[in-house]
N, C-alpha and C positions, 0 to 999 in steps of 0.2 A: 842847473844842478840836477843830476841824475835822481830820478823818482824814488829810487830806494833811499840813497843818501838824503833826499829831502824829506822823506818820511821818517827817517832815523833823527834827523836834526828836529823834527816838529815834534816828536816825542819826548825828545831830550828836553824840550823846553817848558814840558808840563811837570806838574807836581806828581807825587805818588798818588794824590787824590784822584788827579785827572787820568792817570794811566789805569787806575782801578776802573773808573767810568768806562774807557774804552774795553778793558777785560770783560766787564758785565755785558757788553753788547755780543759778545761771542756765544755761540749755542753750547749748551752744557755737552760736556763729552768731547768737544773737539780738541781741547787740548789738556793734558795732565800737568798741572803747575809744579809738580814735583820734580818733572824731568825736563820742563821748559827751559828754553833760553831767550835772551832779548830776541836773537834772529829768528826763532820760532815765531813768536809773537809779531815780530816786523813782516814776517811771511803771510801771516793769516790777516793781520788788520785790513791790507788793501783789497781783500777778497770779500766781496759782500753777500756771497752765498754761505760764508761761514758767520756773519754777523746779522743774523734775522733780527735781533732783539733791537738793533739800531734802528730798524723802519719803524719801530714802536713810538719812537720818540719825535718822529717827524711829521709835521702838519701838511697840508696840502701845499702851501707855499714852498717848503722844503723839497717836496717831490717835484714840483715845477721848476725849482732852479735847478735841480739835478737833470731834469729832462732838458732844459735849455743848454746847460753846459754841455752835455753829450750831443746835442743837435748842432751847437756850434762847430765842434770838432767833425762831425758828420758833413756838414756843409762846406767846412774847409777841405774835407777830402771830397767832394762833389758826390757824396752819398755813395761812394765806392768802398772798397775794402779799406779798412784803417791801416796806416803804415805799422810795419813790424815794431814790435816793443819788446820789453824784457819782462814778460809775464813768467810766473814760476814754472809754468811748463812750456814755455816758449810761444805761447798763443800771442795774438796781437792784442796790444793794450793802448788805450787812446792817449793822444798826446796832450800837453798842457792846453789850458785855455787862458786868455787874459781877463784880468778883472774888468777892465772897461768893455772888453768884448762881452762878457757874459752878463754885464747891467745892461748893455744895448740890446741884448736878445730878449730880454723881459721888459724892454721899453722903460727902463729905469735909470737911463744914463745922464738924464737932465737932474740939476738940484730940484729937491723936491721931497714930499712925503714918501713917494713910490721909491725913490733911491734910497732913503733911510731905511724903510721896511726892507728892501732887498739886500743891503749891506748887512742888516741884523740878520737876516736868513743866511747869508754866506758864512757870517760869523759861527753861527751855530753849527753849520757843516763842517767847518774847519776845526770846532771843538771836538767834534765826534769822529774827525778823523776821516770823513767821507770827501773831503777836499783837503788838500795841505798845499801850503806855500812852494812854488817851485824855485823862489829865490830871485825871480824876474817880475815881480809884480802880476803873477799868474798863480793857477793852481794846477796840480796834477789831480786826475781822476782815478777812481778805484780800477783795478786790474780788469773786472769784468764789469765794467760800467756799460759797455755796448750790450752786453746779454741783460742787463736789468733795466736800463732805461734808454736802449737805443732802437732803432727799427729792427722789428723781428727778421728782416733779411733785406738785402740788396734789393732795390726796385729795378724792374728793367728797363732799358732805353726803350724809346718810342719804337724803333725799328725792330726790336726784338719782340715788343708786344703785338706789332702789327704781323708779324712773321707767324703769330699763333693763331690768327683769324684766317677764315676764309677769304676769297676774293669779294664775296657779297658783303662782308662785314667791312671790309677795306673800302669799298665802293661807297658804302652807306656813311662812313665818316667823312670820306672826301667830299660827298656831295653836302653835308651838313656844314663844312667847313668852307664851302664855295669853290672848290676845285672841280675841274672836269672829271667826273666819274667814268667816262668812255676810253680814257687813257690806260696803258697796261699798268701791270701790278707794281711794277719797278718805278715808273713815274709817280703813281699814286703814294706810293711809300715815301718817296724823296719830297713830295709837296707836303704830305701831312707831317713829315719830319721837320720840314722847314717852318710850317705854321707854328707847331707846339715846341720848336726849339728856340722862338723869340719869346723872351719873357713877356715883352708888353702886349703880345697876342693872347698868351695865356692869363694875363690879369685881365683883359677884355672880356674873356669868357668867364672867368670867375666873378666879375662885377655884374655880368648879365645874368648870373643864375638866382634863382630865387633864393630869400634869405635862408631858409632851411636847408637847401642844396648846398649854398655856399658854406655853412658850418659842417656838412657831411664832407666837403672837400677839404676842409682845414684838418679834420681828423684823419683823412686819408694821408695828407701830407706830412703833418707832424708825428702821427702814431704809426702810419704804416698799415692801417687797418684793411681788411680784404673784404670786398662786398659779395655775398653770396648769389649768383645769378639762376642757381637752380637749373641748368642745363646740362644734359648730358653730353658727354665728351669721351669718345674713345681714345685709349692710349695711341699715341702717334698721330692721331687725327685733329685737324684744326678746328677751333671752336666756331660752332655756327649758332648766330643770334637769329631766331625767327623775325620775318617782316613785321608782325605784330608786337615785337619786343618780348621783353622779359616779365611783362605783367608788373613792374614797378615802374611808373612814369619818371621818378626821380633817377634810378639808377639807368634807364634808357636814355636820359637826356645827358648824363655825364658819359655814357658809352659813345653816344652819336657824336659828341664833340671831341672824343679823344683823351677824354681827362680820366678815363679808367680803361685799362687794357688787359688781356688775359696774360698772366706770368709765364714763364717758360717751365712749367711742371703741371703735372696731370691736375686735374680739378676743375670745378665750375666758379672758381672766384675770379674777381676783377681787382685789379690794384692799379695805382697810380704811377705812371711812368716817371723815370728820373727826372727828365727835363720838366715836366709839369711840376713835381715835387718841389724841384729848386726854385722854381719862380715864384710859388706860392710861399715858400718858407722865406725867401728872401724878401718879399713885401709885405710879410705880417709877422709881427713879434710873437714870442712864445707865451702861450697863456701865464698870468700871474697874477694871484689873487692874495694880495697880503694880509686880508682878514676874510671872516665870514660875510656874507651877504647881510646888508641891514635887514633887521626884523621889520615886519609889517605887524606892529603889535597894537593894543587898545589902552587907552587910559586905566589905571588900576581902580578908579572909581567906577568904571563900567563893570567890573568883576565882583567888586564888593561895596557894599553901601559906605562902609567907613573908609575907603582908600587905605592909606598907608597905614592907618591906626589899626585897620582890620588885617594887614599883613603881619605887622608887629605882634598882635595878639595871637594869630594862627601859628607863628613861629614859637611863642611862648608856651602854648599848649603842646605842641609837637615835642618840644625839648622837654617839657615836664613829663610827657608819656614815656618819652626815651629814658629819662633818668629813673623813673619807678620801674621799667621794664628792665634794665640794666641789672638792678639790684636783684630782682626776682628772677631773671634768668640765669644769673650766675649762681643763686641759691639753688635753682632747679638741676642745672648742671652738676653742681657739686654733690647734692643729695643722691641723684641717680643719673649717673653720665649716660648719655643716649647711645645705643649702638648703631655701628655701620654695617651696611650690607657689604657683601663681596666685592661690588662695584666701587666701593669706597663711599657711596653716599648714605645719608641718614635712612633708617627704616621709617616706614609710614608713622608707626606708633609713635616714635620720637618726634617726629615732625608735627603731628599732632598735638602732643603733650607740651611742646615748646610754644605752639601757637595758642593754646588756652593761656598759659603762663603770661603772654605777651598782650593779653586782652582780646584774643581773637584775631589779631592782625598778623597773618602770616608774613608779610614783608617785613614787618619790624622785626619778627623773631629770626627771619633768614639774614637780614642786615647785621643784626647783632651777632650771629653765629659766625658768619663770614668774615666780618670785621675782626672778631675775637681771634681768628686764624692768622690774619695779617698782623695784629698787634703782639702776638706770640701770648695772648692771654689763654687761649685753648690749645690743646695737643691732644694726640691720639695715644691712648694707652689700652693696651689688650683688647683692641677693636671697638673701643668707646672714644667718644668726644668727651675729654675731661679737663677740668683747668690745669694750667701748667705750674711750674714752680714759682712763675712771677705774680701768682695771684694775690700775695700777700702786698704787693707792690701796688697792684691796681686798687685792693680796698682802701689802701692808705692814701690815694689820690682824692683831692676834692671833685665836687660834682662837675664844675663848668671845664675841669681838665679832661676827665672822663667823657664827656659829651663830644669835646673838641677832637680829642683821640679817636673817638668813633666815626666821627664824620672823615676825618683824615684816612683812617683805615679803610671806610668805605670806598673812598675815591682810589684807594691802592688795589681793590679787589679785581680779579679778572673776571672775563666773561663766562669762561669755564670755570664754574663754581668749584670750590675745593670738597664740601660735604652736603650742600643743600642748593642745587641748581634752581633757577627760574624756570616756568614753563616755556619761555622763549629761548633758554640756552641749554635744555635737558639733552638737545641732540648733538651739542657740539662734542668733537672728539678730545679725547683727554690728553693726548699727545699731539702737540702743533709745533710750527717752526716759530710762530709769533704769539704773542699773548695780549690780544686786544683788550682793552679796557674802556669801555663804553663809559662806565661811571666817572673814571677821571676825564674824559672828553667831555662829558655833560657838566661836569664841574667847572670846567674851564669856560664854557658856553655862558655860565651864569652872568659874568660881568660884561658880556656882549649884549646883554639886554639893560637898556637905560633905566635909570631911575624913575620911577613912576609909571613904568611901562609893564604891560603884561602880555604874554603869548595869547591870552584868551583861553587856554586849554587847562585842564587838570589832569594829572595822571590816572587816577582811579577811573574816572569818567571816558579817558580816552581809552583805556583797555576794557573797559565794558563794551563801548562801542566798536571796537575792532573784532572783539568776539562775536558780535551780531553782524560783522561783514560790512560796517558803515566805513566809508572813506575818511581819512583823517582830516582835519581842517588845516587852514592855512598856517597856524601857529605850530601845530606838530609838524607838518613838513618843513619848517623853518629849523626847528630844533634837530630834525634829523641831517638836514644838510650842515647845519652848523657843526654838529658833533663829528661828522665825515670830514669836516675841514679840519677839525683840531686833530684827529686821528684817522686818517684814509684806511688804514687796516681794518678798523671797524666793519667795511664792508667786504671783507674778505670771508666773514662767517655769514649763514644763513640767517633770515629773519632780523636785518637790521634795525628796520621800523620798530619790530616788536621789543628788541632790547633796549632802544632808546626810549621808548614810552615807559618800560618797566622802571628803567633808571630814574626818571622823571618821578614816578610814583615813589620810589627810596628816597630821593632826594626831598620831597614833601615830608616823609616820616622824620627824616632827620632834622627839620625845621630850616631847610636851606631854601626851598621854595613853596609858596604859599599863593593860592589863586591864580597861578601863572606867573607870578612876579617873584624876583629875586629878593631874599631877606638879607639882613645884615650878616647873618651867619654864612648864606650862601654866597655873599660877595667876599669875606674874608677867605673862605675855602677856596673860592675861584682863584683870588691873588696868589694863595699858597700853591696850588697846582700849576698855575702858569710860571710861577717863579723857579720851579725845580720838577723835573721829572719823578724822582724818587721822594714821595712826601712821606719820610718817615713818620709814623702816627705817634708822634709824642704829645700833641696838643700844643702846637705853635703858639705863641704869645699874641699873634693878631686873631687867630681863630678863637682862643680862649676869652680874649677880651670882647669879641663879638658875642660869645655865648653869654658872657655876664650882662651885657647890655639887653640881650633879648629876653633874658630872664629878671630883668628889672633889678640887677645887683649893684652894688656901687664899684665904680672903676677900681682897678689896683692902684696901688699908690706907684707913682712914678710913670704911670703909662706902661707901654710895652705893646699896646695894640697899634693897628695901622689905622690912620685917620679914615673914618668913613666916607666913601665917594672917591677916594684917591685912587689912581689906576697906576699899576707898574706893569712893565713888561720884562721880567727876568728872562735869563737863558733858558733855553729848552732842556739844557744838559745840567746835571747837578754841579752845583757850584760849592758855596761855603757849607760845612757839616758842623757849625758851631753848636755846643752842648745846648741842649733844649730841655724843657722840664718834661716830665712824663715818667722814666726810669725804666718803662718796658723796652725790650729788645725783640723785634720780629724777626722771623726766618730770613726776610730779605735783607734787613739791615746787618743781621750776623753775617749773611753771605758777603755782603759788601765789606765788611770789616776784614774778612778772610782775604778778599781781594784785594784791599790795600796792604795787608800783609805780604802777600804774594808778589805785588808790584815792588814794594820795597826790597824784598829779597833777590827777586829777579834782576832788577835794574840797578839797585845798589844806589848810594849818594852821588857817586860819579856821573850817573845818566841826568840828573836833574841840574837844571841851571839856576843861577841865582842863588836865592836864600831859600829856594822852595824846600818845604818840609817833607821828610819822608817817612814820617811815624805813620801809625795805622790811624783808624778812625778817630 
């Protein structure tokens, strides 16, 4: 099926809710919905450059599957220019890739857990229309998939790379590969080309390399990375590598074996030639990590004398403190709304006053304020942060629902704070193509930590040690790696480690973590975040029930919570938006409702298949 027709058919199969989720991934300002048509949106959806917010929903596994899908098409085209397609401006677009071919490229074509996880990952990408069915058991790729996930440039063939070297360099490679270096340049080039053009010889060289060098070769083959040789090269002149080498023994080894050669453009970089890259890519699957690396933790008993009982007591104390601070901070903001500076951040006097109201805990005051913005509880009025019209609804909620809603709202806050940035995020720019959510990713990580296991680290102590220049311990490094697995876009902003550690400290304030171990509240919040990207902070039944248990309250009649210890893996894209308790409607939820209405008006009932509903949120 034609890629545009296939995309239209895929969108027609969705509900208005699903189409609204797709519209939410478009960058703001890209389309004016009042003037848009279905064809306008079908034109924009397959262009990833217009959908930066879609990347925020992807884990590392999603990224790896997309790289593998594009890589499968590149390998089919022999790393050359892709066949002409029907891009919106006539540019070349990738052809479809088969389902089994894609699974084979990530080494998940056999029955087992890896295949299940790979198919779940593909299903998530299809729901976001980052892949869509071609009608023949395969998937179409976005129009600019090569630009986003493909090689940065077409690698040069061996003959072209040798042509950029002086004769001494060609002889050096020939001697290393066992050829007669006394022959002429043409004979040497042909001999080297024959050796590197044989996949079995290339694999012999790859297996002969040291372990770390072999990993570097994989990066060059799969990602097309360029190695800097730091050698001067005049324009129009061949590259000369000194007899003593470049100063990097690993780079010298790869160059002397012809595995890295100069490209046909000015510069001092070395790239992997096409024949070598094809041999390595054909013999090795694309990287695929269906889950974060297992934690190397310590038993909870080694962190706290009372073990699990101390963790439960720590969560209870944190939630009690949060409940008291919630009431006091709301009264303080109502009585004297803090003023904003010209840059939109709170003035110093206001931050200090709210910190005192929160018992001297700046993290607690900041978490409450930023979560209040996500909840829709707080708004800006005449240059001051003041309670919104929904404050009466908030005051009417019970304590456990308010605490659960604050935790869920915290998970939805962005790294670039609205009114009160953390020390680690103060330098982030205000306008970005993406909105990284380190806190949301950390909440997802909490269920990667087994019951009875602690990371062995605490947020407050880690931040103090970091201020003194100490290296983070193993538990902190695992947290950073797990957070970046759940949301790789976190690494796109400065000071990733610092923002992760600050989020850990904030999770301790919310009672989700204590002594490096995940509490019941943390596990319920983690399930909530894993189940759906947009965690509207209503105080979901599972989180509310966990808060009640942590506070020692009797369970609600009829249940409603999720059994403690159970694991669920929901889709990474929003699904059911059934009515939840809470009452407040935050800005993001309001925007989503508007998108639902826009989707229903634009596409109309005739666009949705089956008995799909077309009403709003």
